[in-house]
N, C-alpha and C positions, 0 to 999 in steps of 0.2 A: 354779739360781741359789743362790748359798750364803746360805741364810737359817736365822735361828736364833731361837726362842722364850724370851725370858727368863723370862715370866710370864704366866700366866692367872688372872684374878681376878675377883672381884665385890665393890662397894661396897654395903652393905646399906642400908636405907632409914634406920638409925640413923647412917650415916656411918662403920660399921665396913667395915675392909677384909679380905678373906679371899682371900689370895694362893695360888698354886702355882707354885713356881720349878722351872726345867728348866735342865739344863746339855748341854753339846755330847754328840752320840751318843746312845747307848741311855738311855731314862728309862723308869721304871715306876711308875705310881701303882697301888697294892694295896690292898685293902680289901673288906669284905663288901658286901652288897647293899644298895642304896638310901641310898647315902653321897654319892653325886654324881660317881662315876668318868667313866660315860658322858655327864655334861653337859659334861665339859671339851671334848670334840669338837663339840659343839652351840654352846657359847658362842664356840669359835674360829671356826666357820662363821659364827654370826650376825654377829660382830664383822669377819668377812672380807667383809662385804657381802651376806650372803643377805637377800633380801627377806621370807623366812618364817622367824618365831621357832619353832624346833622344841626348844628347850631344855624337857626333860621338866617337866611341871606338878608342883609341890609345894613344900617348903620352899624352895628355891632361887628359884623364880619368884616366891613371895610374899614374901621377904626382899629381892630385888635391886633396887636402884635404878641401878646402872652394871654392865655386864658391860664387862672390858676385855682386850686382850692386848698386852703390849709384846714388840717383835721388833726384831731386826737384819736389814737387807738389805743384803748386801756392805758391812757396817760402817756402814751408815745406821741411827740409832737412831730409832725412831717408836713411838708408842702409839696404837692403833685402840680404839675403844668403841663401844658402843650403849647409848642410853636407852630401854627398852622403852616407855615412856610416848610417846615421839616416834620412832616407828618409820620414818619417812619421812626421818631424817636420821642421819648418822653421824658420830663424832669421828675427827679426823686430826690428830696433833700430831708434830712433828719434835724430837729431843731431841740434845744435845750427847753425852751418856752417860746410858744409864738407870740409875736409882738408885730401887729399891723404896720408899725412905724418902720419896721426892717424891710417891707417889701417895697422895692422899686425895680426897674429895668434892670440894674445892674446885678441885682439878687438873683436873677436865673441865669448864672454862669454856664457856659457851654459845657465845662466838666462834668456838670450834674445830670446832662442830658444822655440817655441810653437807649440803644435798641428797644423798640416797643415790646417785642417778646421776652426780652431779659427784665423790662421794666414791669411787667405784670407779673412776672414770678418773683420779682424783689417785693413788690407790692403786697403778693399773696402771703410771703412770709410773715406778715404782720397778724395775718389771721389764721393761717394753717401751716402744720410743719409736716408736709408730705411729699413723696417724690414719686412713689409707685402704687398705682391703684389697680394692677392686675390681679385678678383673683386666680387666674389661669394662665401658667406658662405655655401650656399647649395652643390656647387661643392666640398667644402672643406669636407663637411660632407659625400661626398661619396667616399672621399680617405680612404685609410687604415690608420687606427689610428687616423683621422681626421687631417691629415697631412696638413700644409701649402703649399702653391704652391712654387715651388724654386724660391728663390730671386736672384736678379741679382749678378752675380758673376765677379770678375776681369778677370776670366779666358775667359770670353764673349770679353773682350776688345782685347785679342791677336788675333781675327778675324779680327779685324780693323787696327792691328799694325804690324802684321808679314806677309812678303811675301818671303817664303822660295823659295830655287834655284829650288824646284819641282814645285813649284806653280806659280812664279812672271809671266812665259809665257805659263801657263797651258791652253788649250782651254776648259776642262772640268770642272775646278773649279777656282773659284774666291778667296774665303774666306778660310782662315785656319779653319780647325775643322769642316768644314761644311759637312765632308763625314759621319760625325755621326748625324744621324737624331735629335735625342733627343738635343744635343749641338746647331745644327743649329735652331732648333724651338724655343729653349730657347733664343739664340742671337736676332732671329728675334722679339720674343714677347716682350723682354726686351728693344728694341732699342727705344720705345715711351719714356722710362725712361731714357736713356743714353741722348737722344735728349733735355731732360727737359721739353717735353709735359706734363707729368704727375709727380706728386710727392706723397708723401705719404698721404696727404689729400684726393686725387682723389681715392685712394684705400679705404679708411675709408669711405668716402661719398658713393660708389660705393656699398660698404657692406650695410651700412646703408640704402639706397635706396632700396635694395633687401629685407633687413630685415622689414623694413617699409611697403614696397608694399605686402609683404606676408602677414603682419598683418591686413592691409586692405582688402585684400582677403577674410581672415579667418573671419573677422567682416561682410563683406558683404554676405558671405555665412551664418552667423548666423542670419541676419538679414533676409535672405531670408527664412531661417528653420522657424524663429519665424513668418514670414509672413504668411507661410503656415498654422503653428500651430494656428496662431490668425483666418486665413480664416476657419478652420476646426471647431474651437469652435463658430465662427460666426454662420456658419451654423446651430449650435446645439441650439443657442440661440432663433431664432425665433418660431420653435414649441413649445418650452417651454413658451415663451411669450404669443403665441397665445391661449394656453391652459389655462394660468392662466386668461387672459381676457375672454375666454369663460367661465371658471368656475365662474367668477365675473358676469357674464351676460352683459357684455358692447357690445354694436353694433358697436361701432367705438372704435378706438385704441387711449386711452388718451396720450398715449406717444409712437409715431411710433418707428419702429425698427431703423430707420436711426438716431434718437436722441439718442436711448440707446448705438448704437454702438459708436458714436461719443465720448460719454465722460460717460464711464461705471459707474465710481464712483458716478458723479451728478445724473446720471439715478436711481441709487439706492436709492439716497435721495428722488427725486421725488416719486420714486414707494411706498416709506414707507408711504407717506401721500395719496396715491392714493389707495392702496390696503389694505383697512381697512373694517371690518365687516359691517360698517353703509352702503358701496356703494355696496352691494351685491344685484343684482337683482335676487330674487328667483323664478320669473315667467319666466325669460328669456329662450329661446330654443337655444341659442347661442352654447352651449356645443352640444346639438343634431346635429346643423348645421355642425359645425366642424367635428363632428363624420362621418357623411353621406359624406361629402367632401373627407375626408380622407379614406373612404371605396370605393368611386369613383375612387379617384386617385391610390388607390392599385390595384383595378382591372385594370385599363388602363395601369399599370406598369406590371401587370401579363401577359396581353395580349402582350405588347411589349417583355417581356421575352421569352414567348412561340415562338415569330417570329422569335426572336435571335438564339433560341435553334434549329429551324427548318433549319435556315441558315447554322448553324453548321454541322449539320447533312448531309445537301445536299453538303456542300464544301468537307465534309470528303469523300464523296461518290464518288465526281469528282476526288479527289486526287488519291484514290485506282484505279479508271478507268485509270487514266493516267498513273499510273505505271504499271498497266497492259498492256496498250498500247505500252509504252516504251519497255517493256520486249518482247512482240510479234514483235516488228520491229527489235530488235536484233537478234532474231531467224529466221526472215524471209529472205529468199534469193533467187533471180529470177535464173531460170533454166539456166545453161551455155549453154547446148547443147540440141538441139531438133532433134530426130531421127524420121524422116517420110518415109514411102515406098512409092514408085511411084504406082498409079493405072493404069493397063494395060487393055485395052479392049480386052476380050476373043475372039470377033469375028474378029475385024481388028487389032488387037495387037498394038493400038496407046497408047502411054504412056501419062498419064495426071498428071500436076503438080500443079493443082489448090489447092489441099491440102496442098502440100508445102508451096506455097504462104502464105495461111491461116495462117499455123503454124508460118511462120516468123513474120507476123502481130501481131500475139497472142504475141511471145515472145517480140516483141518491146514495146507492150502495157505494159507487165508484168513489163519490164525493167523501164519503164516510172512511172508506179505507183509505185513500189518500191523505185524509186531514190526520188519521190515526198514525200512517207511516212518516208524515211530516213531523208529527209530535214524539216520535219513538226516542226513547231515551239514549243517547250515544254510549257506547261502551268501550271506545278506542281507548279513553284514558286510564279506565280502570284495567285494560288489558296491558298497555305500556307501564304501568304502576307494577302489576304482577310480574312483568317480564324483567325490570329491573331487580325485583326481590330474587327472583330464581337465579339470574346472572351473577348477583353477589353470592349467593349460595355455591355456584358452580366454582367461583374463585376461591373458596374457603376450601371446598372439598379436593380442588386441584392442588393447592398448597400442602394439605395433608398427605395427598398420594406423592407429592415430590418428596416430601419429608420421609414417608414409609420407603419409597424407593432408595433413597439414599442409605438408610439404615439397613436395607436387605443387601444394597450393594457393597456396603462396609463389611458384613459378615461374610458374603462371598469372597470379597477381596481377602479377608483373614483365612478363610478355608483354601484359598489358592495359595497364599503363602506358606501356609503350613504344609500342603502338598508339595510345595518346592523346598522342603526340608528347612523352612524357616522356624525359628523358636517360638512356641506359643508365649512365653513370658514376654518376648520381644513385642507380641502384639499386645500385650497386656500393657506394657509400659508406654506404647504409642497411643493407646486408649486412654491411658492416665494422663498423660501430656496432653491430649486434647481436651480431657475435663476439667484439669487445673487451668488452662487458657481461658476457658468459659467462667470458672469460677473467679479468676483476677479480674474479667469484666464485670462480674457482678457487684466486686468491691469498688470499682471505679465509680458505678452510679449509686452506690450508698447514701441515701438522701439524711443521712442524720446531721451531717455539716450543713445541708441546705435548711434543713428544719429549723436549726439554731440561728441561722442568718435570718430567716421569716420571723422568728420569735423576737429577735433583737429589734427589728424593724418595725414590728407590730408594737413594741414596747414605745418607741418614738412617736408612732402615729397617736397612740392614747395620750401620750404627753402633750401632743399638738391638738388633739381634740377637746383635752381638758382646758387648754388656753383659749379654745376658740368658745367654750362654752359661755364665757362672759359677755360675747357678742351676740346677743339674740336679735338680729337686725330685723326680723319680720315682727317679732313682738314690740320691738323699738319704735316701728314705724306705726304699728296700730295704736300704740300708747300715746304717741305723739299726736296723731289724728284725733283720738279721743279728747286729748286736753283742748287741742285747738277748737274743737266742736263745741266743747263745753263752754269756752270762753265767748265763741260766737253768739251762744245763746244767751250770756250774760249781755253782750255789747249790742247785739241785733234788737231786742227789745226796747231799746232806748231811740230807734230810728222810726220813722213814720212809713213803713211798708203799707201796702194796699191791703185792705181788710182780707182779702181772699188768702194772703200770705201769712196772716196772723193767727196764733203766735207764729212768728218765724222761726223756721228748724232748719237751719243750714248744716250741711254735713260736708266734710272736705277729707281728702283721702291722699295723704304723702306718697301713695303708691301710684296713682292715678294722675294726680293735681287736678281731678274735677270737684266741680261745686254744684250741689243740688239742695233744694228745698224738700224735706220729706213731709209729706201730708199725713193727717192722722189716719188715712186709709193706705199708709206705706206706698204712696205714689211718688216717684222721685220726680219732681221739675227742676229741668236743668236751667242754667242761666239765660240760655238762648231761648228757652219757652216762656219765660215770665214776661209780662208787659211792663211797660213804663220806665222812662229814664231813671225816676227817682229808684225805682227796686234795683235797677242794675247798679247806681251808684252806692246805693247802700249795702249790696252784696260785696262789690269791691271793697268798701271801707270796712265792713264789718270783718271780713276775710283777713285782710291786711293788718288792722289792729289786732285782731286775735292771734296772728302769727307772730306778730313782733312781741306781744304779750309773753308768749310762750318762749321766743327767743330770749327775752328778759330773764326769765324764770331760769332757763337753762345756764345764764352768766357767761362764764369763760368757756364753757364747753361747747357753745355755738358759736361758729365762724362768722355767722351772718352778721355783717354791720347794723348797728340799731339806727338806721336812718331811713326815713318814709318821706319821699316827695309826692304831693298830691297836687296836679298841676289844672287848675281850673275845674273843681269839683261842682262848682253852683252852677256850670252851664246849663245842667238840665232844668233849673228854674228859671234863668235868665240867658236862653240862648240868643238874644239880641244883643247882649252886652260884648259880643265880637266887634260891635261898632262903637263901643263905648269912647267918646273923646270928651268927655265933660270934665270939668275941673273940681268934681266932687262927686261922691256916691249918690248923696241926697239928689243932686242934679240929674243924673242919669236914671235914678228911680223915678224921678217926675216924667222923664220921657216916656220911660217904660210904660207908665200908666197911661199916657196918651196913646201909646200904639197897641195897647191892647183892648180887646172888644169885649162886649157883656158876656159873651160865651167864655171867655179866659178866665182863669183864676185871678183873684184879686192879688196886687203886688204884695200888700201886707201879709198874705198868707204864706207866700213864697219867703219872704223877708224872715218869718218866724220859723220856718222849716231850715233856712240857712243859719239862723242863729240857733238853732238845735244842733244843727251839724258841728258848728264851731264849738258850742259849749260841751258837747260829748269828746270832742277831741281834748280839749282843755282838760275836763276831769279825768279822761283816759291817762293822760301824761302825769296828772297829780297822783293818781292811785296806783299806777305802776311803780313810779318813784318811791312811793311810801312802802309798797310792798318788796321791791327787789333792790332799792338803792340807787337806782338810776333810771330814767325814763328814755325810751325812743326818742330821738329828734325828729320831729314832723315839721316839715317844711311845706306850707301852703302858698300857692301862688294863684291869686284871684283878684275878681272886681271888686267883691263884697267889703265894705268898711263901715265903722261906725257903728258896729253891732252891740246888743246889750247879751251879755251871756250870762246863763242862769246860775253858774257857780260864783258871780259876783267878781270875776277876774276880769279887769279892764281889758279890753280889746286893743287899746292903744300900746298897752305893754306887750301885747304879742306882736304887733306891727314893730314896733321898737325902730322908728324912723325909717322904716322902708316902705314909705308910701310914695307912690309915683303916679301922682297926677300932674303935676308940674314939671318934673324931671323924669328920666329913665334910668337905665342901667349906665347907658354912656350919657353923662351930660357935661355942660360946659364947666369947665374948672375954673376956680376964682383965681385970678392973678394977684 
């Protein structure tokens, strides 16, 4: 997102203002050591919502009463600030148009300070409009107190904007704050939001998809339960129907079971006209035939049950024998030593060893047998599995027997009632009532209504799936990574990587946030395995320039601010500049030449490398602005000065009066 810093500054305890002004594109703050250059990145980070104040202790922290940053986000002008005394709050104020003359101690009115958490949410509103990033409501329910997943924070933006002095040429780390796993994981997880691949609708649709899918599964389970219930009742209908027909004396079934089950209510209406006293055949033996058939079937089931019970007994016996066999094997061991005395003939005193040979053969045989026994394949598991199958079959047969007995008892009960002068038609009516009660139950589990409900919900799910089709996150991340890799190839060729890494072929993934160089042999060489501080520096710079070029290409779709801080990038060439206390860069270079030995690289070569670095940064900003209408704002804090750039841009224009050789960030104010 097009974001631009107007000013970073400090209001000291005397009310004096110490501002650093910036312009679009590349900015350079140059100066000697201990002037506050590196404090700028920390002040920005602190004002941007960091809960920790990491501004270097010294003159600045002793003097400061207010730290502030004035910036524009898509032409919205705001001022953010922190008072180190009240670290739990932060200042947020919108302005029509920023004017540095308006900034003084009274500007930071207490009414504009708000709790830090609220401040960060308010600041986030300038870049993102999102409140709920849970894709799964079930996952939320599993969290303590049913908490929402952490929403994207402006703090995650810092990983893309800040390259501190100890990070810009680090071979073990690429991104600020990634040493903390939770912050790293959140930044990676939220990248799809930052890149505009998803929005609030995506998460709402995802939640609805999960909810509706869960409802469909619930209805499908209910449907399956109803189906099992219906099948259970259907099995009970046929015996009752047969007995009623037998009592009526029907040889054929006037209304087959299939038709009865197809439409239970219609069957009841038809049976009302069929089951009437006038149609009873008092001379029929249908009831007796049914009774005899049930007795025969019961006898067959009894025989089947006895057979299964004998199988259970046999299997259990085999299991016991198997257990005993295993116990005996564990106790069995072959003899380790065999003691045999030699036999000597009493007459010729000749020693015979045939017994020894036989004993050794016996020992070998015992060893072989014991080994075979120890390796014998156990059968207990197979027996136990068979036992379970047989016992299940017994349950099925037992249930069938129970039902047969019930039917037989019903016929015997009817016969007894007839013997006691009860009316046959009365028995028929009782059987009919029982049948109709079962048919009413079948009507209750009719799943036509359930099918319609499932169909309607599936239509909702299809609508949601169609809405989610436009969000192809996986493809979007892969496409974004490919773009960044393409830009790294363009940018990286302009830096002086070591010969073994030329042509540089860097690859980055938005899914893992890993960076590696791919050799012509397809070997992946990760940053940590590359040699030379210059290579590490160029990898960092190449990656972050490529990222911000891609962010600029996305325009307003990308939430990440188009700001990049590079703190002390030339330290890999001038490590001794940490003790830079000269009044000019030229003077410091002369000292550097004196410190170096004949084995070291000439200072002029390092200066050329530094000039190329700044030249490429300047060229990059100009090209991105020409292509996309705005350029990332790059702020470099360094010791280098008076450089000659290859694109003929004046280095002095990049410094823009931010040269701190005589003064620093906190400097005496003229009376």
